[in-house]
N, C-alpha and C positions, 0 to 999 in steps of 0.2 A: 311620289314627291321625293326629291333627293334630300339626304340627311347631311347637315353641315358638319365640317370639322370643328369640334368644340372641345374645350378643356376647362377645368375649374380655374378660377382666378387664384393666384397665390399672393398672399399679403406681402407687401414690400416693407412692412414694419415688423421686424422680428428681433431686433436688438435695440435696446433703448438705453440712453444715458440721461440722467436728470442733472442739470446744472442750475445753480441758484445764485441770485443776487439778493440784495435787500428788498428790491421792488418786484422782481419777477422770478418765476421758475421757467427754465427753457428745457423742454423735453425733446431730445434729438433721437429720432428713430431711423433705422437703416435696414436694408435687406442683409441677408447673411454674408454676401460677398462685399458689402460696404462700398457699393458703387452708386447707390441711390439713397438720398436722405430726405427726410421731412422734418419740419420743426414746428412744435407747439409752444405758444407763449401763454403762460398762466400768470394772471395778475395776483400779487400778494398784498396789495394795499386795500383790498375790499374785505371788511371784517366778516361779512356773512353771505356775500354774493359770489358766484363762480363766474369768472370772466376768462374764457379760453379762446384764443385766436389762432386759427390755422390759415396760413397764407396760401395753402394748396399748391405750393411750388415744390418741384423736385430738384434738390440740390445735388451737386457732385461733391466728392470728398474735398476737393480743393476749396470749393465755395463754402462748405461748412466750416473748414478750418479758418478761413478768412472771417466769416461771420462771428465765430466764437472769439477770435482774436480781437475784433473790434469791440465786442461786448465786454471782454476782459479789460481792454484799455479804457473804455468809456465809463466803467463802473469803479475804477480805482479812486481812492479818496483824494489823491493828489496826482496830477498829470505826470506821467513818466516815472512814478514811484514803482519800483519792482519788488519791493519787500512784501507788500500786501496785495493779493490778487483780488480783482473785482468780481471774478467769476470762478466759483468753486464747484467741483464735481461732487454731487451728493450721493448718488447711488446708480448702479447699473441694473438693468431689468430686461425681461423678455416679453412683457406685455402689460396692458392696463386692465385691471379687473373692474375699476370704475371709480366714481366720485360719490362721497356720502357726507351728509351734514346732519348733526344732531341739534344742539342748542347754540353752538358757537359757529365757527366757520367750517369750510369744507375740508375734507381729507381726500387724498389720492391713494388708492391701493394698487401697488405694483407687484408683479410676479418677479421674484428675484432668483428663484431656483426652479428648475424643471427637470423632468426625467421622461425619456421616451418609453412609451408603454406598448405601442402597437404601430403597425405599418399596413396601410391599405392601398395597394397599387402605387407605392412610392410616397403616399401622403402620410406624414408622421402624425401620430396622436401623442400628446404629452400630458403628463400628470403634474399638477402644481405641487412642488415640494416645499416652497417657502414664499412668504409674501412680506411686504414692508408697507406700513401705513404711515403716511407723512402728512402732517398738518400744513395747510397751504398758507394762511395769513401769517405775516411776521409778528414778532412780539410787540411791536409798537402800536399796532392797530387791534390786537387781540382783545376781545371782550369776554372775560371769564364768566363761567356759570358753574355753580356748585355741583350740579348733577351731570356735567359733561363727562367726567371721568367714569361714572357708573354706566352711562350709555356706551362709552367706548369699550368698557370691559365686557358688557353684554354682547356687543357686536363681534368682538374678537373671540367669543366662545364658539362661534362657527369656525371650525378648524379648516381653513382653506387648503391645508396640506394633506387633507384626508379625503381622497376619492373625488377630486375635482379635475376635470379634463378639458383640454382645448386642442385645437388644430389651426394652423395658419392657412390651410388650403382645402380641408375637407369639412363639410357641414355636418357636425356631429348631432345636431338637433333633428336631422332628417335621416330616413333610412337609405340604405344603399340603392334600393330600387328607385326611390325618388331622385337621388343624385344622378344616377346614370340615365334615367328617363329624361331628365332636363337636358343632358348632354346630347341626346338623340332627337332634339326638336328639329322640325323641318327647316330647310335652308331659308325659305322665304320668310318664315316667322322671325328668325334671328336677324335677318336684314332689316325687317321692319322695326324690331326692338332697338337695333343699333342706331337707326336714324332717329327714333324718338329719344333715345338717351342723349344724343348729341344736341337735340333741340331743347330738351327740358333741363339739361344739366346746368347747375349754377357754377360749376367748376370750370374756370377759363382754361385750365391745363388738362382737362379730362381727355382731350383727343390727342395728347402727345404720343400715345402708343399706337395710333391707327396706322395701318399699313397703307402705303401709297402704291402698292403693286396690284391693284385691282382685286381679283378673287383669290389671290395666292395666300391670303391671311388666314388666321385661325381665330374663331370667336372665343373669347374668354367670358365665362358665365359665373355669376355670383348670385345665389338665391337668398331671399330673405329668410332668416332663421325662424323655426317654429318656436314661438316664445313660451309655449307651455313647458318645454324642457330646458329653457335657458334660465340660469340662476342669477345672472348679473344684469338682466334686462333693466331693472329699476336703477341700478348703479350707473348705467350708461345713458339713461334717459336725458340727463341734463346736457350732454354734449353730442348726442346722436345727430342732430341736425346741423351742428356747427363745425364738425371736423370731417376729414376724408374717411371713407369706409375702412381703409387699412389700419386706422387707429383702433377700430372697434373689434375687440376680441371676445367672442361669446364662449362661455364656459358651461359645461353640463356637470351634473352630480349623479353619482351612481357607481358604476363599475366598468372597468375595461381590462380585458386580459387577452393574451394571444399566445398560441403554442404552435409549434411546427410539427406537422405530420409528414414524416419521410416515407414515401412509397417507392422503394427500390431506388433511392437517391433523388426522387422527384419531390421538391419541397412544396407542400400544401399548407398554407397558413389557415388555422382555425381561430377566429376572433369572436369574442363575446363582448357585446357592448350593452350596458343597461343604463337607460335614461330615466332618472327619477323626476317626476313632475314637480314643478315649482308652485303649482296651484293647489291650495288646500294641503300644504305640506306640514308635517309635524311629527310628533312622536306617537307611540303605540296607543295608549288609552286616551290621549288628549285629542286625537284626530281619528274619528271613525266615520264611516258612511260618506256622504257627499254634501257639498254646499249648494247654495241656491242656483249656481251657474252650471251645475252638472259635473264639476271636478270632484273626484273621489280621493280619499286618503290612501296613502301608500301606493300610488299608481306608478308603475314602472313598466317601461317598454323595453323588452329584451330582444336583441337582434343577434343572430349567429351568422357570421360571414365566412365563406369558404372561397379561397381563390388560389390559383396556381402561381406561386411566387417566382417561377422561372420567367414569366412574362409580366412586365410591370405595368404596361399601358392599360388604361381603362378601355381604349378602343380596340386593342388587339388581344387583351388577356381574357381569361375565363373567370367569371365572378358569379357567385351565387349567395343568396341570403334568405333567411326565414325569420319572421317577426312574430312574437306573441306578447301578450300583455297580462299583467296582474294588477289587481286593485280591489279596494274594499267594496262591499255590496252597495250599489248606488241607491241608497235610501237615506232618509233622515233618521239616524239612530246613533246611540252613544252608550257609554258605560260609565257609571259613577264610581270614581276611584276613592272617594272619601270613606268608603266602608272598610278599606284596608283588607280586602279579600283578594286572594290570588286570581279568582275569576269573578269580577263584578258582574251583576246582572245586566242583561241587554235591555235597553229601553228604546222604544220608537218615539221620537221627539215630536213629530208632526204627522198628521194624517195627509196622505197624498193619493186620493182616490183616482186621479187622472194621470198618475205616474209622471208628474211634471219633471221632477229632477232626473228620473231614469231616462225620460225622452231626451233631455238636454245632453245627457252623457252618451247615449247611443247615437245621437245625431253627430256628435264630435267624432265618434268612431267610424261612422259611415263616410264622413268627409275624408278622413285620413286613410282608412283601410279598405273601403268598399264593402261588398257583401260576399258571403254571409258572415254575420257576427255570431260566433259560437261561444256560449257561456258554459264553462265547466265549474259547477258548484260543488265544492267538496265538504260543505258543512254537514253536521250530523242531522239525520232524519228521525232517528228513534232515540228518545231520551225519557227518563223517568220524570225529570223536571224540565219543562220546556225552557230551553236556553237558546241554542243555536238555531233550532227549528223555527223560531220566530222570524229570522231573516229569510229562510227558505220560503216560507209561506207568502211573505210579502213580495219577494222577488218573482215568484211564479205568477202572482196576480198582476204585477207590473208588466212582465213580458207578455202575458196573455192579452192584456189590454192593448199594448202597443202593436202587437202582431196583427190585430184585426184590421188595421189601416194600411199595412204594408202589402205589396204584391206577394203572393205565396212563394215565388221563386227567390225573393229577397228577405224572407222572414227571419227573425232572430231565432237561432237554434239553442234550446236550453237542455243541458245534460246534467241532471242531478246524480251525484254518486257519493254515498256516505263512505268516505275513505277510512274513518275510524272503525266503523263496523266491520269492513272487510279486513282491517288489520288484526282485529281480535279473533276473527273466524279462522279455524284450523282447516277448513275445507276449501278456502278461497286463497288465491295468490294475488297480492296487490299489484305487483309489477306486470303480471300477465294481463290482468284486467285493464291496467293503464295502457299497455301496449296495444290492445284492441281499440281503445278510445283514441289513442294517438294516430293509428292507421286511418281511422275514419275521418279524423279532423284534417290531417294533411291531404287526404284525397279530396276533401271539399275545398280547402283554401289554396292548394298548390303552393308553389314557392317561386322565388325569383332566380332566373339564370339568364345571363346576357348573351347566350349563344344558342343557335337552334339545335334540335336533337341530332345526335351523332348518327352517322349512317349505319353503324353496327346495331344501334337500338331499333332502327327501322327494319334491318334484315332479320334480327332476332328479337321481336317485340316481347316485352314482359307483360304479363296480365295486369299486375299492379300499376305498371307505368301507363298503360292505356286507360286505366280508370282514374288517373290523376286529374284533379280540377284545376282551378286557376284560369288564366287567360293565355292562350298560345298566340304569339305574334311572330312576325317574320324574323325578329332579332332574338327570339328566345321565349321565355315564359315569364308571366307576371303573377305575383301573389295577389289574389283578390279575397278580401275578408281576413279575419284574424280570430285567434282563440283567446278568449278572456277567462283566466283562471282565478278563482278566489276561494279562500276558506274564511275563517274569522279574522285572523291576523295577516293572512297572505304571506306566511313565512315557510314553515317546515313542509306541510302537506303540499302547498302550492309549488315549492321549489322542486320537490320530487316529481310532481306531475309535469311540470315544465321540462324537466330533464328528459323524461320519457318521450314527450312530444318532440323535443329537440333532437333526441337520438334517432327517432324515426325520420325526421326531416333531414338529418345529416346523411342517412343512408341514401335518400333520394338525391341529395346534392352531389354526393360522390358518384352516384350512378350517372347523373346528368353530365358530369365532367369526364365520363369514360374511365373512371378509376376502379370500379368494381363491376362484376358482371350481373349482379342481382341487387335490387334496392333493399338489402337486409344487412343489419349489423348485429353481432352477438356480444354478450357480456364477456369479460375476461380476455378481450383483445386489446392490443396496445392502443388502437384508435379510440375505443370506448373508454378505456381507463384515462386517457388524456382528456377526453371530452368530459368525463365525470369529474375530474379534478377541477377543470374550469368552472363547472356548474357549482361545485361545492364552494370554491372561492367566491363565486358570484353570490350564492345564497348566504354565506357567512357575512359578506360585506353589507348586503341589503338588510340582513337581520340586525346587525350592529347599529345601522343608521336609524332603523325604525323601532326595534324592540329592545335594544340595549345589550344584547348578547348574541352569540353565534347560534347556529342550528343545533337541534338535538336529533331529530329524525332525519337521517341521511339515506342515501340509496343503499349503503351497506347495511343499515338498520333493517330496511324492508327485505333485503336479501338474506338476512340472518347470518351475516359474516362479519359483523362489527366485533371488535375485540372486547373482552370481558371488562377491561379497564374503563370502558365507555361509561358505565353506570356511575362510577365515583366522580368522573369529570362532569357528568350531567348535573350532579347535585350542586357543584360549585357554580356552574353556569346558571342554574335555576336561581340561586341566591343572588348572583350578579344581576340577572334580569329583574328580579323582584326589587332589589335596591334601586336600580335605575328607574323603574317605573314609579316607585313610591317617592323618591327624594330628588332625583336630578332631572326628570323629564320636564318639569315645569320651567326650569331655567333654560333647558335646551329649546323648548317651545318659544320662549321669549326671544332667544337669540335668532331663531329662524324667522320669526315675525319681523324683527328689526332688519335682518339682512335682506330679506325679500321685499322690503318696503311695504309690508302689510300694515305696519304701524309706523307713523312718521311723527317724531317728537315735535312739539310746538309749544310756544309760550301760551299759558292760559289753559292748556289741556291737561288732563290727568296724565301722570307718568305711566310708563308701561307696567311697572311693578305695582301700581296702584289699582289696576283693572281687576275686577273680580273674575272676569272671563274674557276670552278673545272671540267669543261667538259672534259678536257684532262686527268684528274686523273681517271675518271670512264670509259673512252672509250680508252682502251689501243691500239686499232688499229689506233688511230690518231698519235701515237708516233712511231710505227714500223709496217711494213706490215707483215702479217702472211704468213708463208711459205706454209701452207696447206690451201686449200679452200674447204669448204663443198659443197657436191653435191647439185645441184638445185632440183633434183628429189628424190634421196635416202637421205633425210635430217635427218634421225634418226641414232642413234648410232648402230654400228654393234652388233647384238645379241639381241637387244631389241625386234624386231618384232617377233623373233622366239618363245619367251616365252609369248607373249600376250595371254590372258588378264592379266596374272600375272605380277606384277612389276619386272623388271630385278634385282633390288637391293635385293629382297627377294628370288631369285632363288639360289639353291645350286650349285655353280659352282666354278671353281678355282679362278676366279677374286674376287668373294665375300668372299671366304674362307680366302684370304690373308688379309682381313680387320678384322679378328678375332684373339684374343689372347685366347688360350685354355690351361688350366692347370688342373691337376687332384689332388684332395684333399681328405682327409678323411672327412666323412660326418659331423663330429663335428668341423671341422676347422672354425676359426672365419671369414676367408675370404669369406665363403659361408653360414654362419649360420645367416639367416635373423631373426630367432626367437630371438637370443641373441642381434642382432642389434636393433630390434624394442623394446623389453621389457626392455633392459638395467638393468638386475637384480643386477648389481654391483653399481648402482646409487640410491641415496635416492630421490624419486620423490613425489610430492604432488598430491593427487587425484584431487583436485580442479583445478590444472593447467594442467591437461591432455588435449592434443590437441583435442581428440575426443569429449570432453565436451565443448570446447570453440568454435567449428565450428558451422556454421549456421545449425539449426535443423528444419526440417519441422514441427514437433510437437510443439516445443517451440515458433518458430518465425512466423509460417504461419497458423497453425490450430486455429480456434476459441477457446477461453479459456474454455468455457463451452460447449464442443463438444457433451456431452451426450453419446449416444450409438454408434456414428458413427465416429471413428477416422481414417477412410480410407483417405489416401492422394489423392485418385482418385475420390472423391465425389465433384461434382460441388456445390460450396457454394455461397450464395448471400452475398453481402457486409455487410448487416445488420443481418446476421444469428447469433443467439446466442444459448446457450444451452437450454433456455426455449422454443424456437420455435421448437427445435428438440424433446424435451420431452413433448410437449404439450398434445397430446392425442394419442389414439391408431392408428387413421388414419395417423397421422403424423409419428408415429414410423414405420408403415408399408411402407409408402411412402419413408422414409429415407433408410430403408433396401433395397427396390427395386431400389432406386436411386444409392446406392452404388454398387449393382450388375451390373447395366447397364451403369454406367458412362463411363467405359473404352471402351465399345463397341458401344455406341450410336453415331449417326452421329453428326457432330459439329453443334452448334446452329446457327441460322441465325444471322450473324454479323450486327452491326449497319452500318449506312451509312458511306461511306468513308469520311475521314477528308479532307476538302478542304483547299488548301493552297492559301490564298488570296494574299500573297506576291509573289507567283510564277506566272510569266507571260511567254508568249511564246518567249520572247526575251532571255530566258536562265537564269533568276534569280531564283535560287533554295534556298529554305529555309534550305536545307541540309548544306550549308556552313555557317550558322549562329552558334549559340553556343549551349549550353546544360545546363540542370539543374545540380546542384552539387549533386552528389550522394556519397555513401560510396566509399572510394578509395580502400577498400579491402573487400572481402567477408567474412573474418573471423571476427566474432563479439564476443568479450569477455564481457559477461554480468556482471555488478557489483552486489554487495550484495543486494542493494535496489531493483533492477529489479527482482532478483531471489525471493525475498520475495513477491513482488507483483504478480509474476507469480504463486507462490504456493497458494496464497490466492484465485486466480481466478480458479485454476484447482481443488482444494479440494471442493467437493460438500457437501451440508448439509446432516445430517443423515436422514432427512425426505425424500430427493430425493433418497438416496441409499437404506435405509432399510424400509421406509414407516412409521416410528414412530419417534417422537421427544423424546430424552432422557432428563428427568427432572434432575434438579440439585440434589435433595435429593431423594434417593430410598425410596419406600414405605416399611411398616413393613413386608408385605408378601415377597417382594423381599429380604429383609435382612434375613428373616428366611430361604428362599431357599439358599441364599449364605452361611449361617452358616452351613446348611446341606452339601453343596458342600465342604466346608472346612473339615468337619468331614469325608467325603469320602476319602480325601487325607491322613487322619491319620489312616485309617483302611485298612486292606487287604481285597481283594475281596473274597478270600477263607476263610471263617470262619465257624466253626461248629455251628449249630443252638443251640445245647445244651450249648456250651461254651458261646454263646451270652446271654443266660438267667442267667447263674450263675456269669459271669465275667463282667456284665454290671455295670459300675461305673458312667457313664455320663447320664444325663437325656435324651439326644437325642438318646442314644443307643436303647431306647424303641421304638422310632419312626422309626429308620432306621433298616430295616430287610434285610440284604444283601443276595442275592442268587448268587453264582458264575456263571457268564455267559461267562467268557473269557476262551479261550483255552490256554492262556499263563500261565506258571507256576508261574510267578511273575508279577503283573500288578497293578500299581498305578500311581499317577501323578508324583512320584519321580523317579521311575525306572521301567523298563520293560525288561523282558527276552523273546525275540522272539522265536517262535516255529522253529523247524528244517525244512529246505526246503527239499522237496522230490527230488528224482533223476531226474524226468522229468523237474522240475523247474530249477534245476542246469544246465541241458543240454540246456534249452532255454536261460538261462543267458549267458553261454559260447558261444553259437551261435551268440548272440547279440554282444558280445565283438569282436568276429572274423569278424563280418560284419563291425564293425567300423574300423577295420584294413584293410579292403578291401578283406578279404577272405570270399566270399559268398558261402553258401551251395546251392547245386542244389535244385530247387523247385520241390515239389512233385505234384501229380495229385490233391490232395485236395487243395493245395495252388492256382493252376491255376483256379479251380472251384470257390473258394472263391473270387479271384480277378475279375473273369469274372462276377460273380453275383454283386459285388460291382459296377463295371463299368455300368452294365445294369441298376441297380437301381438309380445310381447317374446321369447318363448322357443321357440315352436312353429312 
């Protein structure tokens, strides 16, 4: 079945201006080129209701000017009075976060500042830098309430400028595998969906962009977001059905970082995206375990994306991703913080003999990720006083119960590993053991790549590559199943384990794109250092959001290479985390509950600060009994088991097709033209401020400045390695070249002794819950001019190192004479008659220079040249090369096959 040409829909509302009159707010939105406009009218005369009108019409710039002019003229106090304007400009913005109401009228929350954080195939991902909250009703109809200001203050405690992200064209709530799978839907399916969209659409202007040229159009696809990871879903609920979809901007909370890995000049972008769940969200000790709907605390989906930035298109480029999850143990459990203990005792709140809450949780994971679901449980197994082991015993019982009803090939895999015990042991190495676990996990789940295996991997198959799991399709590979990692807090131990699994998956991703010859990566290479920095920023950010401080146990800690100053900084971070948990977490939890719509203020109800607990807000079954009860044996959703190991959400079926919006456009329409969206030819841009130059760069930020002859990011480097040691002698050069060739395929070096945690004892006191060292809050580093100058001085080598000679300040007389002759060459033609040289010589140097024509060009000097005419065969070769670039390959002849076979034999065999 043929695959349709499809592209993600790009929102046409990216710039907003809010105009106000006494009776209305007019929100004017436009695309970046300001060629298409939409207008929202918001009523200000309603004291408590929200009235938003969208006429669904697309205006031109001239039409919007005329509309605003009429509104300005019609709202002046006196007709023709120019002194007082009837329409005033209130604020400029980049998107709508949503609408919220407490006890008075509605507020509108607008994004007023943004910053580009990542780029995936030309689709920009922005971080919210600042917002503006505007009260909608005017003063004449406002009904004041004494508690309104307190609710407003609680709501604004959620700092929207801290790690909230959005995109106008890329669905951040879904994985890259889902987004690209949707774009590869069969052609007949998209035609059917387009017809249904036209019939069912309430928008009379919905078909404006449809192509009238038959099958020459491109399908624009917009998928429904996965609301579990959308943080403003409740804020947009009031207007979702009343406005065009371009007004709806969905934001995620978590982390987003991107770095550039340069492989001999080839740019490879490494992106890390963490999506924090908005269900059962909260702070460390106040949100533990799971709620009655199977949502767990501190659930974060982490996705690492790798793609070749030299090709931007989703259809023609090379993209790969790997997804893993962290989350609290899916049981009913909590910790009582009223005892003021650093480690409150763990309590199981409810008996769950049929693993009801765990079944709901793993059912969600089967729908989204497929099978197998692999659990890596890092909590302690051996303790003098039973603490963390309580959770392990209950989790084992739940998984054992659920597995007896699943087919054996799709059973949940449970891997218990006491990481704290291995950390204290002097005979075991933590990272070596984690590397073994990571290899087995990646082999079972596979990873996503949107291109088939390269021919070189078929000729020279690797043993590890042939054992790789997942699902192999004609267009590449799909990840089936996911690794779910947890400890008690899902912070320090979990982040280290996820880094090791991500490092293993990164090696397979690089191998699948043909960038390394073996799917192995070693520590102390530029590539791993860059990836480790991304994961440390990722771990610090998530730890601050949930635990109130940064990480303590990092990868360097387990490798025993952390600086000695780490311990003193750990003490300060421990105090910071303890203060946050004891005094500020309750206020943060109230803010999250209000922001996410878990608590809705109303007259006659207790206020948020009057509630003794929020348990009843997050467990809806305590307020009303459910009419339907899930089966104790068939605990999965209908249809999920049928399609395993593939995830049900990515299967082409009627239920999933209803989540898509499909429209047909001409291929040059702005709604699908990612080239125009990325390069913005209509804007004046500064080259120095380009995002791709500001991001972290493996060559600039990790490679030794005097790298000499070996710029490979896969070379193992010593901390004290410099350019001199690389260029020292012939033996060193040969060793360096050999090291570069074998770095990716060599076995990992023997790691140092595992770090011992003196503060950890068997009573359950973990150093994980202490603090962390302050690191960069964002992976994007903008280097100032001074740093650039310093880098340039270090990178530029002396002429003695490059050419083998030192250039003196003053040229010698012989050199000057040679240069004078060279100047004379430029003033003379190559083709000169020998006889005319004897008679027409006017310059003394003419007697020295006796030119003989050696060029086949009719005119040839340093000022101009006339190239010779190309023969017919050369022209044919050139045209064949052009056609190959367009995808029209000519059939290979017998001579081509013989030449290629000879090349392979000489090169590899």
